[in-house]
N, C-alpha and C positions, 0 to 999 in steps of 0.2 A: 341717564341724562334726561332733563326736562327742557323743552324748547318753548319759549314764550316769544311771540312775535306780533307785530302790528305796525300801524302807521306811527309817525312821529307824534309825540305828546298824547298817546292813547292810554297812558297809565300803567304801562307794563312793569316798571320798577316798583311802583306803589303796590301793585298786585303781588309781586314776588315777595316784597318785604312783609306785607300783611299775611300772605299765605304761609311763607316759610320762616318768618321771623328773622330775616337776615338783617344784621347790623352793619354799620359803616365799614368796619374792618374786614367783613366777610364778603364785600362786594369789590370785584375788580372792574374798574371803569376803563374800557378800551379807549384808545386815542388814535386819531387818523394820522399821527406822525410817529407811531411806534410799530415796528415790524415784529417785535418780540411777542411770542405766543402768550396769550393770556392764560394763566393757569394758577392752581393752588388756592383758589377761593371758592366759596360755596355758590356764589352768583357771579356770572360773567355778563357784564352790561354793555350794550351797544357793540356787539360783535361786528356789525357792519362797518364801524369805523376802523377796526383792525384790518378788515378786508380791503378797505380803501388804501390804507398804508401799504399793504402788500402789492396792490395793483400799481400804485404810484412808483414803487421800486422795481416793477417788472418781474416780480417773483411768481412762482408757481402757486397760485391760490388753491388749486385742487389738492395738491400734496400737503400744503400747510393745514388746510381744513381737515384732512384725513388724520393727520398727526394730532391736531387739536381735539378731535372727537375721541381718538384713542386715549388721550391723556386726561380727559375731563369727563369720564363716564358718570360721575356722581354730581356733576354741577347742574345748576339751573342756568341756562343760556338764554339771554335776552337779545333780540335784534330788531332793528327797524326793518320793515318790509319796504324796500325801495323799488319794487317792481311795478307799482302803479303810476299812472300819470303819463305825461309826455316824455318820450324818449329823448334823452339829452343829446345836443349836437356835439358836445365835447367828447372826443374818442375815449379819453380816460374815464369819464363819468359813465359812458355806455358800457365800457368793459367792467367797471365797478358794479354797475347794476346787474349785469349778467353773472359776474362772479359771486355776488351776494345771493342771487337766486339759486345758483347751483350749490352754494354752501348751505343754505337753509334746507334745500332738498336733501342733501346728504345727512345733515344733522337731524332732520325730521325722521329719516329712515332709521337712524341709530338711536333715537330717543325712545324712552318708555312712554312718554307723554308729550303731546304737542297742544299748546293753547294759543289761540289767536285772540287778541284784544281789539275791540272796536268800540269807540266811545266809552271806554272804561269797562265794557262788559266782556267778560271772558267766555269764550266758546271752546270747549274741549274737542279737538279734532281727532286725537288719538289717545 
């Protein structure tokens, strides 16, 4: 698994498409209104949105992310890093922020490579 993360609009998907040659049908685009596990594609995009859907439904995000990591060992996983900035007042958004941080930590540990994008510039962390 390869994890690519960074702030919103930092060029993560463009980087993955350029580096891995992923085409439209090879990319799973997560949605914040679907609790179904993203799988079966070469690139999983905006994992943070899937985590938000899980949080909104009150589901166990830790268990879901562990299953996801086990089922997507060969995928390129892209997620927005939502840990920076002001802590949200909304309890659901705070829980989402924490769950996303924990998810990225687990996925980074399981990944063969971890890349952070900032201003379109990739930095290999692992």
